[in-house]
C-alpha positions in Angstrom: -8.4 7.2 -29.6 -7.2 7.2 -26.0 -4.1 5.4 -24.9 -5.9 2.9 -22.7 -8.1 0.3 -24.6 -11.8 0.5 -23.9 -11.7 4.0 -22.5 -13.3 7.2 -23.6 -10.5 9.3 -22.0 -7.3 8.7 -20.1 -7.6 11.7 -17.8 -10.7 13.5 -16.6 -10.3 17.0 -15.2 -13.0 18.1 -12.7 -13.2 21.8 -11.8 -15.5 24.6 -10.7 -16.6 26.7 -13.6 -15.5 29.9 -11.8 -11.9 28.6 -11.8 -11.8 28.7 -15.6 -13.3 32.1 -16.4 -9.9 33.3 -17.4 -9.0 30.0 -19.2 -6.6 28.8 -16.5 -8.0 25.2 -16.5 -8.0 25.1 -20.3 -4.3 26.0 -20.3 -3.7 23.3 -17.6 -5.4 20.7 -19.7 -3.4 21.7 -22.8 -0.1 21.6 -20.8 -0.8 18.1 -19.5 -1.7 16.8 -22.9 1.4 18.3 -24.4 3.6 16.8 -21.7 1.9 13.3 -21.8 1.9 12.8 -25.5 5.6 12.1 -26.1 5.4 9.2 -23.6 2.1 7.8 -24.9 2.7 7.7 -28.6 0.7 10.9 -29.1 -2.5 9.2 -27.8 -3.0 10.9 -24.5 -6.7 11.9 -24.1 -7.2 14.5 -21.4 -10.8 15.6 -21.2 -12.9 18.2 -19.4 -16.2 20.0 -20.0 -15.4 23.2 -21.7 -18.8 24.8 -21.6 -18.8 27.8 -19.3 -22.5 28.7 -19.1 -23.3 28.9 -15.4 -26.0 26.6 -14.1 -26.2 24.3 -17.1 -24.7 20.9 -16.5 -24.9 18.0 -18.9 -24.8 15.4 -16.1 -25.5 12.2 -18.1 -23.1 13.2 -20.9 -20.3 14.0 -18.5 -20.8 10.8 -16.4 -20.9 8.8 -19.6 -17.4 10.2 -20.3 -16.4 9.6 -16.7 -17.5 5.9 -16.8 -14.5 4.9 -18.8 -11.8 7.2 -17.6 -8.9 5.9 -15.7 -7.4 9.0 -13.9 -9.4 11.8 -12.2 -7.8 15.2 -11.6 -9.6 17.5 -9.1 -8.7 21.2 -9.4 -9.5 22.1 -5.8 -10.4 25.7 -4.7 -12.9 27.3 -2.4 -15.3 27.3 -5.4 -14.7 23.6 -6.0 -15.6 22.7 -2.4 -18.9 24.7 -2.8 -19.7 23.0 -6.1 -22.3 20.2 -5.3 -22.0 19.0 -8.9 -18.2 18.7 -8.8 -18.1 16.9 -5.5 -21.2 14.7 -5.7 -21.7 14.0 -9.4 -18.1 13.8 -10.4 -15.7 13.0 -7.6 -18.0 10.8 -5.4 -19.5 9.2 -8.5 -16.1 8.3 -9.8 -15.1 6.8 -6.4 -18.3 4.8 -6.1 -17.6 3.1 -9.5 -14.2 1.8 -8.8 -12.1 4.8 -9.6 -9.1 5.1 -7.3 -6.5 7.0 -9.3 -7.3 10.6 -8.1 -4.9 13.5 -8.3 -5.7 16.7 -6.4 -4.4 20.1 -7.6 -4.8 22.9 -5.0 -5.2 25.9 -7.2 -5.4 28.6 -4.5 -5.3 28.7 -0.7 -8.4 27.3 1.0 -10.2 29.0 3.9 -8.9 28.1 7.4 -11.7 25.6 8.0 -11.5 23.9 4.6 -9.4 21.0 3.4 -8.9 19.1 0.2 -11.6 16.4 -0.5 -9.2 13.5 0.1 -7.0 14.8 3.0 -5.4 11.4 3.4 -4.2 11.4 -0.2 -1.3 13.4 -1.7 -2.1 16.7 -3.4 0.0 19.2 -5.4 0.0 22.9 -4.5 -0.1 25.1 -7.6 0.4 28.4 -5.9 3.2 30.2 -4.0 2.5 29.7 -0.3 4.1 33.1 0.5 1.5 35.2 -1.2 -1.0 32.8 -2.9 -0.2 33.8 -6.5 -0.6 31.0 -9.1 2.6 29.4 -10.2 3.8 29.5 -13.8 6.9 29.0 -15.9 9.6 26.7 -14.6 8.0 26.3 -11.1 4.7 25.0 -12.6 6.5 22.9 -15.1 8.5 21.1 -12.4 5.3 20.1 -10.6 3.5 19.0 -13.8 6.5 17.0 -14.9 6.4 15.0 -11.7 2.6 14.4 -12.1 3.1 13.4 -15.7 5.6 10.8 -14.6 3.1 9.3 -12.2 0.3 9.4 -14.7 2.5 7.8 -17.5 3.6 5.0 -15.2 0.0 4.3 -14.1 -1.4 4.3 -17.6 1.3 2.0 -18.9 0.5 -0.4 -16.0 -3.2 -0.3 -16.9 -2.4 -0.9 -20.5 -0.5 -4.1 -19.5 -3.6 -5.4 -17.6 -5.7 -5.4 -20.8 -5.9 -8.7 -22.8 -3.3 -8.5 -25.5 -4.1 -9.2 -29.1 -1.5 -9.4 -31.9 -2.9 -7.7 -35.0 -0.9 -8.6 -38.1 0.3 -5.6 -40.1 -0.3 -5.4 -43.8 1.9 -3.8 -46.5 -0.8 -2.9 -49.0 -1.9 0.8 -48.8 -5.4 -0.3 -50.0 -5.8 -2.6 -46.9 -4.2 -0.4 -44.3 -7.2 1.9 -43.9 -9.6 -1.0 -43.3 -7.1 -2.7 -41.1 -6.8 0.5 -39.1 -10.6 0.5 -38.5 -10.3 -3.1 -37.2 -7.5 -2.0 -34.8 -9.8 0.9 -33.5 -12.7 -1.6 -33.0 -10.5 -4.0 -31.0 -9.0 -1.1 -29.0 -12.5 0.2 -28.2 -13.5 -3.3 -27.1 -10.8 -3.2 -24.5 -7.9 -5.1 -26.1 -4.3 -4.0 -26.0 -2.9 -4.3 -29.6 0.6 -5.6 -30.4 3.0 -4.8 -31.8 3.2 -1.2 -30.4 4.3 0.5 -33.6 4.9 0.0 -37.3 6.8 -3.2 -38.3 9.6 -2.4 -40.7 9.9 -4.8 -43.7 13.2 -6.2 -42.4 12.0 -6.8 -38.8 13.7 -10.0 -37.5 11.5 -13.1 -37.1 12.5 -13.2 -33.4 10.9 -9.9 -32.7 7.6 -11.0 -34.4 7.8 -14.2 -32.4 8.3 -12.3 -29.1 5.3 -10.1 -29.8 3.1 -13.0 -30.8 4.2 -14.9 -27.6 3.1 -11.9 -25.5 -0.4 -11.9 -27.0 -3.4 -14.2 -26.1 -4.2 -14.7 -29.8 -3.5 -13.1 -33.2 -5.6 -11.8 -36.1 -4.4 -12.3 -39.7 -5.8 -11.5 -43.2 -7.4 -14.6 -44.8 -5.1 -14.3 -47.8 -1.5 -13.0 -47.5 -0.6 -13.6 -51.1 1.6 -10.8 -52.4 2.2 -9.4 -48.9 5.4 -11.0 -47.6 5.2 -9.2 -44.3 1.6 -10.4 -43.5 2.6 -13.9 -44.7 5.6 -14.1 -42.4 3.5 -13.1 -39.4 0.9 -15.8 -40.2 3.5 -18.5 -40.6 5.3 -17.6 -37.3 1.9 -17.7 -35.5 1.3 -21.2 -36.9 4.8 -22.3 -35.9 4.3 -21.4 -32.2 0.8 -22.9 -32.2 -1.0 -19.7 -31.2 -4.8 -19.4 -31.5 -5.6 -17.3 -34.5 -8.6 -15.4 -36.0 -8.8 -14.9 -39.7 -10.2 -11.6 -41.1 -11.3 -10.8 -44.6 -8.8 -8.6 -46.4 -11.5 -6.2 -47.5 -13.2 -5.4 -44.2 -16.7 -3.9 -43.7 -18.4 -2.7 -40.6 -20.3 -6.1 -40.4 -17.1 -8.2 -40.9 -15.2 -6.1 -38.3 -18.0 -6.7 -35.8 -17.8 -10.4 -36.6 -14.0 -10.5 -36.1 -14.3 -8.8 -32.7 -17.0 -11.3 -31.6 -14.8 -14.2 -32.7 -11.8 -12.8 -30.8 -14.0 -12.6 -27.7 -15.3 -16.1 -28.2 -11.8 -17.6 -28.6 -10.4 -15.8 -25.6 -13.2 -17.2 -23.5 -12.4 -20.7 -24.7 -8.7 -20.5 -23.7 -8.9 -18.4 -20.6 -8.0 -19.5 -17.1 -10.7 -19.8 -14.4 -11.0 -16.4 -12.6 -12.7 -14.6 -9.7 -13.5 -10.9 -10.0 -13.1 -9.4 -6.5 -14.9 -6.1 -6.0 -14.3 -3.8 -3.0 -14.1 -0.1 -2.2 -10.5 1.1 -2.4 -10.9 4.0 -0.1 -12.8 2.3 2.7 -11.8 -1.3 2.8 -8.4 -1.9 1.1 -6.6 -2.5 4.4 -9.2 -5.0 5.6 -8.9 -7.1 2.4 -5.2 -6.8 1.9 -4.6 -10.6 2.4 -7.8 -11.9 0.7 -6.8 -11.9 -3.0 -3.7 -14.0 -2.4 -5.6 -16.4 -0.1 -8.3 -16.8 -2.7 -5.6 -17.7 -5.3 -4.1 -20.2 -2.9 -7.4 -21.9 -2.0 -8.8 -22.1 -5.6 -5.9 -21.9 -8.0 -8.0 -19.2 -9.9 -6.8 -15.9 -11.2 -8.1 -13.0 -9.1 -8.8 -9.7 -10.8 -9.3 -6.5 -8.8 -11.5 -3.5 -9.7 -10.2 -0.7 -11.9 -12.0 2.4 -13.2 -14.0 2.0 -16.4 -17.4 0.5 -17.3 -15.9 -1.5 -20.2 -13.4 -3.1 -17.9 -16.0 -3.9 -15.3 -18.5 -5.4 -17.8 -15.6 -7.5 -19.4 -14.6 -8.9 -16.0 -18.3 -9.7 -15.1 -18.8 -11.4 -18.4 -15.7 -13.7 -18.4 -15.2 -14.5 -14.7 -16.4 -17.7 -13.1 -17.1 -16.0 -9.8 -17.8 -12.4 -8.7 -17.2 -11.6 -5.0 -18.4 -8.3 -3.6 -16.8 -7.3 -0.3 -18.1 -4.6 2.0 -17.0 -3.6 5.5 -16.8 0.2 5.8 -17.7 1.3 2.3 -20.5 3.8 2.1 -24.1 2.9 1.2 -23.9 4.9 -2.1 -21.0 2.7 -3.1 -23.0 -0.5 -2.3 -26.0 0.8 -4.3 -23.9 1.5 -7.3 -22.3 -1.9 -7.2 -25.7 -3.6 -6.7 -27.1 -1.8 -9.8 -24.1 -2.8 -11.8 -24.4 -6.5 -10.8 -28.1 -6.4 -11.5 -27.4 -5.1 -15.0 -24.7 -7.8 -15.5 -27.1 -10.6 -14.5 -29.4 -9.5 -17.3 -26.6 -9.9 -19.9 -26.7 -13.0 -22.0 -23.8 -15.3 -21.2 -23.1 -13.8 -17.8 -23.4 -16.8 -15.5 -20.8 -16.1 -12.9 -21.3 -17.4 -9.4 -22.1 -14.4 -7.3 -21.4 -13.8 -3.6 -21.5 -10.9 -1.3 -19.3 -10.9 1.8 -20.2 -8.4 4.5 -18.2 -7.9 7.7 -18.7 -5.5 10.6 -16.7 -4.6 13.6 -17.4 -7.0 16.5 -18.8 -5.5 19.7 -17.6 -8.6 21.6 -16.4 -12.0 20.5 -16.7 -12.5 16.7 -19.6 -14.7 15.8 -19.8 -17.5 13.3 -20.6 -16.5 9.7 -24.2 -16.4 8.5 -24.9 -17.7 5.0 -28.1 -17.0 3.2 -29.5 -16.4 -0.3 -30.1 -12.9 -1.7 -32.8 -11.6 -4.0 -31.1 -13.0 -7.1 -30.2 -16.2 -5.3 -26.6 -15.0 -4.9 -24.7 -16.1 -1.8 -24.8 -13.6 1.1 -22.1 -14.2 3.7 -22.1 -12.1 6.9 -19.8 -12.1 9.8 -19.0 -10.0 12.9 -15.3 -9.4 13.1 -12.4 -9.4 10.6 -12.6 -11.2 7.3 -11.8 -15.0 7.4 -11.0 -16.9 4.3 -12.8 -20.0 5.7 -16.1 -18.0 5.5 -15.9 -18.2 1.7 -16.0 -22.0 1.5 -19.6 -22.1 0.1 -18.6 -19.7 -2.6 -15.4 -21.7 -3.4 -17.5 -25.0 -3.6 -19.7 -23.5 -6.3 -16.9 -22.1 -8.5 -15.9 -25.4 -10.3 -19.5 -25.9 -11.5 -19.3 -22.6 -13.4 -15.8 -23.4 -14.7 -16.9 -26.8 -16.0 -19.9 -25.3 -17.7 -17.7 -22.7 -19.4 -15.3 -25.4 -20.6 -12.4 -24.2 -18.4 -10.1 -26.4 -16.5 -8.7 -25.6 -13.0 
C-alpha cells in the first residue's frame, strides 16, 4: 500500500532499457526505497518496469501505473534521449496529466548537443565530471539523501492535502484483520487515515480528541461492547459533535464498499463550496499566479489546484461546484488530454459541476474585450487577447451558487 492515499505508487522511475542491462537502475530503485522507508512508515512504493526484453513495451499497463503516481524520476542518458517511449509515453504523458514533481538524474555525460529534457528544472549529476565514471558509496549516498529529503517533504505535503478520516482502532484480534481491510479500502479511495500509528491502551483522551478534530469525520464499529478502546473513541467523537459513520464489526467486501460510499456521501454533505482550477504547471504557472487567490476573494470558495493522480483528479471533478480550465501557452497535447478527462467526468453520475474554459493569448496590439460563448457540452468558453483578468470570469462566478445550492452547500 503506497504512502499517498489513492495512489498506485509514490515514485515512478523512467529509464532507457539499455541503462539497466547491468542492473544499475534496479540498484538505484532499491536504494531509494531503503532510504525513504524510515521516513514514510515503511510504505514507500518506488516502481519501475523491470522487464528487459528489448522492443516490448506494455504501454497501457505502465501508463495505468503512472496515472496515480505522484513523483516522476527520469534517469537521463544519451539512450534515454533517444527513447521515444520514455520521452513521449512516460515523461510527456505524465506532464500532460498534471504531473509536476519531476526529478532528473543525469546518469552519464550527454553529447555536446544534448541536454536534459527539462533544462529549466534542477537535475542531479550521478557521475564524476572529471572522468564520467558512475558515483557510488558515500558520494552517491550524499546525493540520494538530499533527494530523499525533497521527496519525503513533498509526499508528506501531498498526504496532508487528502481528506482526513479518523478510523477508530479496535482491540479485538478477531476484528483487526477486517478493520485493516476497511483501512486499505479507504486509503485506496484517496482518504488519509488518522491516527497515524497504533493507539496504546492508555492513550490520553486529549490525543484522541486532537486526531478526531483534525479529521473530517470518523468511522466506528456499530457495537463497542467489550472493547474499551473503541468505546472511548466513539464517546469522544460524540462529545465533539463530529459526523460519524458506523461500520459492522464483522465486515465483508459488500459492507466495506457500503461504508466507503457512506463516507463519500457524508463528506459531500458537509463540504465547503469549491472550484477546481486546472492549468499546465510547466507552461502557464506564472500567468495564473494571482488567479487562485483572486477567485477565493471573489467567491469565498475553496480553490483546489491540480496534482498528479487520476484518483485525485476524479475526486476533485466529482465534488467541486465549478471546474475552471485555463490555457495560455500550454501545448495542444495537454489540452486534448484535459478535454478527454472532462468529457469522461461529464459522463459520471453525480458530476454536475459548472464548467468553464478560459483561454488567453498574447495581444498583438491593444488587448480586446473577452468573448464568451458556449462549447460543445454547453460549458462556458471565455477567450481574451492579453493577460488574464479576473473580471472575465464573472459569468462563471454567477453560475457557481446555483450548483452549490443544488448540492446543499452554503457559501
